[in-house]
N, C-alpha and C positions, 0 to 999 in steps of 0.2 A: 689617666692619660690626658694630657692637655692637647686638645686639637682645635685648630681654628676653623670656625664655620663662617662661610661668606656672609658678611653683614652689610653695613651701609657705610657710605662715605659722604662727608659733607665738605664742600669746598668754599672757601671765601677768598677771592682774588687770586692772583698768580704772580707772586714774587717771593724771593727767598726770605724776605722779612715778614711779608703779610700772609703767606700761604698757610691756611689752617685746614687740615684734613681731620674730620671727626668720624670715628667708626664705632658702631654699636653692633656687636656680633649677636647672632640669633640664639645663643644659649646663655645669655647674660642673666644672672640672678643677683638682684641688687637689694640690699637692705638699706632703706633710706636713712635709718639711724646710724648706720655704720660708715657712710660716706662722709669724708671731711668736707667742710664748707668750701665751695669752689669760687668764692667771691673774688679771690686774687688769681684765679686760674684762667689760662687761655689754652687753646688747642686741646680741649678735652676729648679723649677717645676711650672707647670701651670695646674690648674684644674678649669673648669667653668670660673667664673669671677675673680678667685683668682690666685695669683702668689706668690711663696715663694723662698727665697734663703738664704744662709749663707753669710754674708757680713764681710769681713776681716777688722778689726780695725787697727789703727796705731800701737798699742802694740802687734799686732799679734793675738789677740783674735778674735773670731767670734761671731756675734749675728744673731739670726733668724729674718728675716724680712718678713712681709706679705704686699702685694700690691694688691689693687683692680683695675683691668684694665679698669673698666667702670667709677668708681667715681674718680679715681686718689688718693684714700686714701692710705697712707703708714703708717704701724704700726710696731713698734718693738715688737716682741713677747718675746724676751729675751733681757737683757740689755747688754750682751757681757761679763759680769764678769764670770759666770759659763761657763765651756766648753760645747759646744753643738755639736751634730753630727747626721748624717743620718736623716735629716728631710723628712717628707712624707706628702703630701697634697692630700686629697680626699674629695670633696664636702665641707661639713661644718666643717671638722676636719683637724687639723694638729697634727701629732705625731712626736716625736724625742727622741733621747737619750741625757741625760743631766747629767753632773757630779753632779750638785746641790751642796750639802754640802760634797760630798764624796771627800776625799783627792786625789790629782792626782796620788799619789803613789799606790793607790789601783786600781784594775781592775773593780770596781763596777760602774755601771751607773744606773740612774733612767730612766723610760719611762714616758714621759710627753704627755699630750693631751691638745690641745687648741681648743675650739669651737668658730668658727668665729662669729656666729650669736649672741651669748650671751656674748662673751668676757671672758668666764670662763676657768681657767687653772687648770688641775687636774693631780696629780701623780697617775699613774695606778698601779704600782707594790706595793705590800704591804710589801715585804721583800727586803733587800739589795741583790744584785746579779750582776753578770757580764752580764748585759743585752745589747742587741744591735739590730739594724736593724728592727725597728718597721714598720709595715704597717697597714692600716686601711680601713674598708669599712663602710657602713652606720650602721652596727649592732655591730661592735666590732673592737678591735685592737689586733694585734698579734706581738710577738717578740720572741727572743730566748735567752736562757742562755748558755754562752759559756763554762761553767764548764764541766769537764769530756768529754763525747761524745757530749753534747749539748742537750737541751730539749726545747720544744716550749711552750710558755705561751699565753693563749687567755683570753682577758678581754671582757666580754659580757656587752654591754651598757645597755641593758634592765634590767638585774639583778644586775649589779655592781659586779659580781663575777669574780674572777681571777682563772684560772684553768690550770693545766699542761696537755697538750694534747699529750704528748709523745715525744720520741726522734726525733730530727731533727735540721737542721741548715739552716740559711738564708731563712726562709719561706717567701713566698709572698701570701697575702690574696686578693682574688678578688671574690666578691659576694658569700661569704660563702665557696669558694673552695680554698684550700691551696696546693701549690706546694713547696716542700722543698728538700734540699740535705740530703742524708742519713748521719746518725751519725757515722756508722761503715764501710761504704764502699763508693765508688765514685759515686753511682747512685743518682737518684732523684725519689720521689714518690708523689702521690696525696692523699689528704685527704678531704672528704666532711664533714664539721662541723655538718650539720643537721643530717646526718645518722651515722656519725662516720666511714664510710667505707673508708679503705685505699687501694691504689693500686699502686704497683711499676710501674714506667714509663720506666726508663732506669736502667738496672742492669749492673754494671761494677766491675771487680775484679782486684786484684793486684794494680799496680800504675795507672791504667786507672781511670780517674775520670772526672766528670763534674766540670769545673773550675768556671763557672758563667752562669746565665741564666736570661731570662726575660719571663714574663707570662702575658697574656691578658685575662684570664678567660677560654679560649678554646685551645690556642696553646702556645707552648714554643719555644723559640730559645735559644740554649745552645752552649757554647764553651766547647768542649770535648778534653781532653789531654790523650795521651797514655804513655806507660812506657819509650819510647824513647824521650819524651819531645815534640813530634810533636802535633799539634793542628788542629782541624777542627770544623766547625759549623754544627749543626744538628737541625732539627725542628720536631715537633710532635703535632698532634691533640690529646690532653690529655683526652678529653671527649669521644673519640671513643675507646671503649674497644678492638677493633680489630686492631687498628693502632699501628705502631711502629715508632721509630725514623728514620728519613730519612736524609741522608747526604746532606748538602747544599754545602759544599766544601770538598776537599780531605785533608788528613793529609799532612801537610808540616811543616818543621822546620823553625822557625823564630827567629831572634836575638832580636826583640822587638815585644811584643804583646799588642795591644791597648785595647782589651777586652771591647770595647764600643759598646753597643747594644741598640736598641729601638724596640718597638712593638706596633701595633695597631690591630684592628680587621681584617684588610685586609693585611697589610704589616708588615714585620719585616726588620730592617736595622742593619748593622754592619760595622765597619771599620776594614779592614784587611790589614796586612802588606804583600804586594805583591812585592817581590824583592826589599825590602827596601823602598817602597813607600806606603803611607797610601791611600787606595782605599775604597771608599764608595760603598757598595753593598746592594741590597735589595732582599727580598724574597716575592713573592705573596703567602700567606699562603695556600689558597685553591688550588692553582695550582702547587705550588712548583717551580715556575719559578724564577730563579736567574738572576739579572741584575746588571750591573755596572752603577753607576750614576756619570755623570760629573758635577762638580760645577765650575761656572765661577769665583768666588771670593775666597778669603782665608777663610778657615774653622777653627774656634777655637775649637769647640767641638760639638758633636751630642746632640741636645736637645730632640727631640722626633718626633713622627709622628701623625698627625691628619688626619685620613682617608687616603688619598693619598698625603697629604701635609707634607713634611718633614721639620722640623725646626732645624736650627743649629746656633751656636753662631759665631761671627766674632772676630778676635783678638782685635778689639777696644771696645768690650763689647756690640755691637749691635746684633740684631737678623736678620736672613734672612731665606728664605724658598725656596723650590723647589717642584713642583708638580710631583710626581713620575709617574702619569698616562700620563702627557703631556710633561714633561721635562721643563716646564716654570718656570723660577726663579723669585723671588720677593726679592728686597733688604731688605724689612721689611714686617712683617705680615700685611695684608690688614685690614683697619679699617671699612670695610663694610662686612656684612655677606652674603655669598651665600650658596651653598650646596656642601658638599664634594662629590667626585666622587664615593664613595662606599655607598651612601645613608644615610650618617650620618648628624649630626647637621651642620649648616652653617660654612664654613670657607672662602668663597669668591673665591674658585678656579675653580668652574665649569662654563664653558661658553656654556652650553647647548649642549656639544659635544657628549653626550652619548645617543644613540637612538637605539631602537630595533623595528623590524617590522616583520609581518607575514601575510600570506593570509589565511583567515578563509573561508572554503567552507561549503557545506551543512552538512557535517559530524561533524561540530564544530571543536574545536581545542584549542591550547594554545599559548599564547604570553608571553614570559618570558625573563628576563635579563640572561646573561650567568651564573651568580652565583645564580639564582633563588630567589634573594631578592625581586623581584616584579614578580608576576605571575597573568595573567588574563586568566580564563578558560571560554570558550564559549560552550554552548550547541548546539545540532543539530538545524539547521534552525534558527540560531541567526541573519542572514541577508538574504535579499531576493535573493542575488546572491553572488558569491565569492567576498570577500571584504578585502582590505588591512587595517590592523590595526597597530598602532605603539604606543610606549611609549617613552617619551623624558624626561630626567631629567631637572628640571628647577632651576633657582636661587631662593632660598627661600626668599631673601630680597625684592622680588617684592610683597610679600603678608603679610599684617598685621596679627599678630597672635591673632585674636579675633573671638569670635562666634557672633551669632545674637543678644545676649543680652549684648555684650560688655565685656563678661568674657575673661580673659587672657588665652590663650592656650600655650602649650609647644610642640614644634616640636619634634617628636619621630621617624622620618624617613626622607628619602629624599622626595622632592616634585616632583611628576611625572605627566606629561600630557598624557592622553590617547586619541588618535585620531582614528577615523574610517571613511572610505569613505562614509558609509551609516549609518543610524540610527539603533539602536538596535531593534530587534523584540522580544528578550527575554533578561532577566537579565543575566549578567555575574557575575562570582565570582572573586573578586579582593583580592589577598593575598599579603601582604607587610611585610617585615621583620623589627622587632625592635630589632634585636640581638645586635646592636651597643650600646645599652643603658642599664643602670642599674636601674631596677625598682624592688621593693619588690613585693611579691606575691599579697599583697593587692592593690598596685598601678597599677599592670597590669590590674585589673578590670576596671580601669579608662581610659585605652587606647581605642581609636576608630578611624575608618577611616572617614575622613572629605573631603568634596568637596568644592572647592573655588567657591563662587558666585560672579562673577565679576560685576554683575549689582548693588549689594548693598554693595560690598566690605567687605565681611566677610566669614568665613568658616562655613559650615553647616554639622552637624553630619549625617552620613549615616548609620553606624552600626559598630559592632566590636565584633567578636568572637575571643577570645585570647586563649582559652583552647584547641581548636580542634587540632592545630599544634603548638608545643612549639616554642617560639621565633617569632611567626608571628601573625598578626591581619588580619582577613578576613571579608568581607562583600559582600552582593549582591548589584550590581550597575546596574542602568537602562540606563545610557547614557555616552557619552563621557564627558571628563572634566579633571580638575586638582585635584589630590588626594594626601593625605598625612595622616600619623598616627599622632594623637595629643594626648597629655595628658591633661585632664581637671579635675581640682579639685574644687568641689562645696561642701560646708558644711553649717551647720546652728548652731546658738548659743545654741539651746536647745537640741542638740543630742550629745554634747561632753560627752564621757565616757558612752553613752547609749549602751545597749546591741545590738541594731539594727543599730548602727552608720555606720558600714562598708557597710551593705546592702543598706542603704539610700543613702550614698555618691556614691556608685557604680552606682545605678540607676539614681541618679541626674546627674552624669557625662555623662550618656547615653541619657539624655533627656526623660527618661521614667517616672520620678516622679518629682514633683515640691514641693516647700515649700508653706506655706500659706502666706509668705512674703519673702523678700530677705534674712532675717536673721533668720526666724523661720520656723520650720517644723511641730510643734505640734504633736509629735510622739504618745502621749497617747489619742488623740482625735479619736472618732469613725469615720469610713468611711461609706459613703452611698453606696447603691447598684449601683447607676449611676457612682459614682466616681471610684469604684473598677472595674466596667465594662470597663470604659475608660482605666484604668491602665493596665488591663489584655490584652485587645485587642491591645493596643499600644505596649505592651511589646513583644508579640509573633508575631507581624507584620502581622495580617490578613488584606487582601485587603479590603478597605472600601466599604461598600454598601450604596447606596443612594436610599431608597425606596420611591415610589410615595405616599404610604399610610402607616401610622404608624401601627405596629403590635400590639400596646397596646393602649388602650383608654386613659391612663393617661400619655402618652409620646407625647408631642406636637412636631410637625415638626420644631417649632421655638426654642425648647430647645437646650441648648449647647451640651447636651449629645445625641441628637437624632441619629446622624449617628453612634455613638459608640454602642448604644443599638441595632439599626437595624443590624449592622454588627455582633454583638454577637448573636442576634436572628437567623440570617441567617446561622451562623456557628453551631447552636445548643448549644451554651454556656449558654444562658438564655432562660427560658420558661415562666416565670411569673406565676401568679395565676389567672386562668380564662383569662380575657382580660386585666388584670392590671399587670404592672411591679413594681409599687411602687418605683420609682427611688430615692425618697428622704428619704426612710426608711433606718435606720442604718442596716448594713450587719451583719448577725450572722456568727459565725465561721463555722457552718456546711454548710451554703449557700456559703461561701467563698471556702471551700474545694470542694464542688460539682462543682462550676464554674471552678476551677483549673483543675480538672480531665476531665471535658467535653472539656476543651480547648485543651488538648494534645491528646485526643482520646486514641489510642493504641500506641502512640510513645514511651512511657516508659514501655510498656508491657500490657498484658491483665489485666482486673480488677480482674479476678479470684473470682467470687462471692462465690464460694464454701468455700473460706477461710475467708470470711467476719467476721463471728462470732469469729474465732480464732484471727484475727487481733484486733478486738474491745475488746476481753475479757481481754486484758492486762490493761485496764483502768477501774477504779472503777465506772465511771459515764457513761459507754457505753450504759446503758439502756436509757439515756437521748437523745441519737441520734435518730432523726426522722427516721421512717422506709424508707421513700423515699431517705434519704441521706446516709444510712448505707454503701452501696457498694462503694460510692464515698469517704466517710470518710476513709474506710478501704484501698482503693487504695492510697489515699493521705499519709496514714501512711506507707504503703508498699514502696512507692516511695520516702520516706523521705522528702516530701514536707512540712509536719508539724510535730511537736513534742508535745506530751502531757507532763505533769509534775506530781508532787505529788498530785495535786488536780484533775487531770484527763484531759479529752479532752475539757471540757467546750463548748459543741457544740452550746448551745443557747446564750452564751455570745457574746457581740458585738465585732466586729473586729476593732482593732485600726489601725491607719495609720502605726505605726511601724511594726505590725504583717503583714500587707498587703505588705509592702516593703520586708520583710524577705521571705515570701512565693514566691513572684515573683522572687526574687533573686535566691532562691533554684530551682525554676522551670527552669529558664534560664540556670542555672548551669547544671541541669540534661539533658537539651536539647543541651548542648555544644554550647550555644549562648552567653557565657560570655568569 
């Protein structure tokens, strides 16, 4: 699966001819020997396993080239005959400005898109225009028209619709958030595509203006110029409504301005003319700390930052890097993957140097990294005595990315080892950041915390609540070990385009639900009482009960569902009829609703039996609900665990596997366990 991870952007100037955006994604694996010489290349960008650049031909024309850093495949995206400019690579997409059939005498450019996985090439603009500077994310492409004051155009991949989203120049799109220069003054603003909300970030009047900027989805680094022609760098957390731009440097007058910047989720970098000398400086975005970086060899240009690893080109066309956290230089990017120092996808730079420790006493406490990207919360009496605990970042290439069934996993955080001098007496809450990565809302449901099992050599799913704290995944853990956030995608052939597809895939990714085979889920098959009991008990994580004697005469201690039924019976979720449970009977919808409501007790609110009749009255078949089930069915409706339709509640109809997955998904969502 090719997935774009939010990486870095480097900006050089702001014109259709001179704009260069260079991106290095956080999961890049580069073999120095495999990369073609880039001496004739400009606009070099790297994202995931892909790399693009504009290659100058003998006649002076340029062609757009794509290179796969893993397979070594090199592909010409354009032939070199039309004029191309401002290419941009993100995940599966490349966008660029292309003269196409437009005469060079005109100012018109087309906006083109190339999809790497399919090889399809598409012109996105429907009308001729003076278009430039396209950017792209997983859901759409954005560019602007330079006529008059300038206006921005957005192309939605899902609808195929092109729309004018308002005045603005040089917009940059990251995960549905746009930062752009004002059309009528020198400031910049933010626009959220989903809500349409716009907010000014920096307001400037007169000849004061933002000359250029880079944007990573949360922060900007900008070059600001005043009326006297002096310039300074400023940074800003654009998603914090209370923040303002902070000076990174002071205003100074320069004979030459490099205007070369790069940004990752942790660092921003720029090259400043200091007394006639080009000096590389960095900013730690969360701390605002500015540092000067010394480079041992000649630097041709700034390529980008991957976590804490800054990449730059050499005059001979090669690539080199330096670790901003340690100062260690590499003549070329490593061809083995480690873990970057800010918790991102591997880049080979970490040597397990980052460690944090704390003493946890009887009152409990917290162990966390300085920037809170990993937090472990201990309750009171978690250990028999005051105990030292520590977390250490590990190199991820030590661990194959597979689960117990051999399914491929995708690393979505750093790999961290949690140690404690004594064993846990109580579970701890582990919270890890996945802010460095770009996942859609539906994909976030498939993130979870996994623990490395060194004995068998695979990762085991522990849990994963992603909705409780934005940008984080958290789970209850019972022991020391090595932990990481993983993305796992499991699907089945017979649920494609099914109304329950998302719920089924989300639960399958979390080990809560299984198919009837490796490729089939059988969504329309009815589910038995025993099967749903296992599904429900496993989903909400009730501690297993092993009873010496069965609670029901028809539940054998040798049956596969024995412990699940006994656990549910002990928790009051199932009661059976007389001394029978009827495990192999198909489950009715009213039985399913009753079990759901019993499982959560009052966690979602009181059942409020006085409003039962009111809740049920909205459905024409409410009289069909059994008397014993009415209060539970009403509560399930009130808590949005189930929905009726035009035909009613259908309380006596059999529950399908698809319906079971959907109600369990809604239950976990309501409990903040997704």
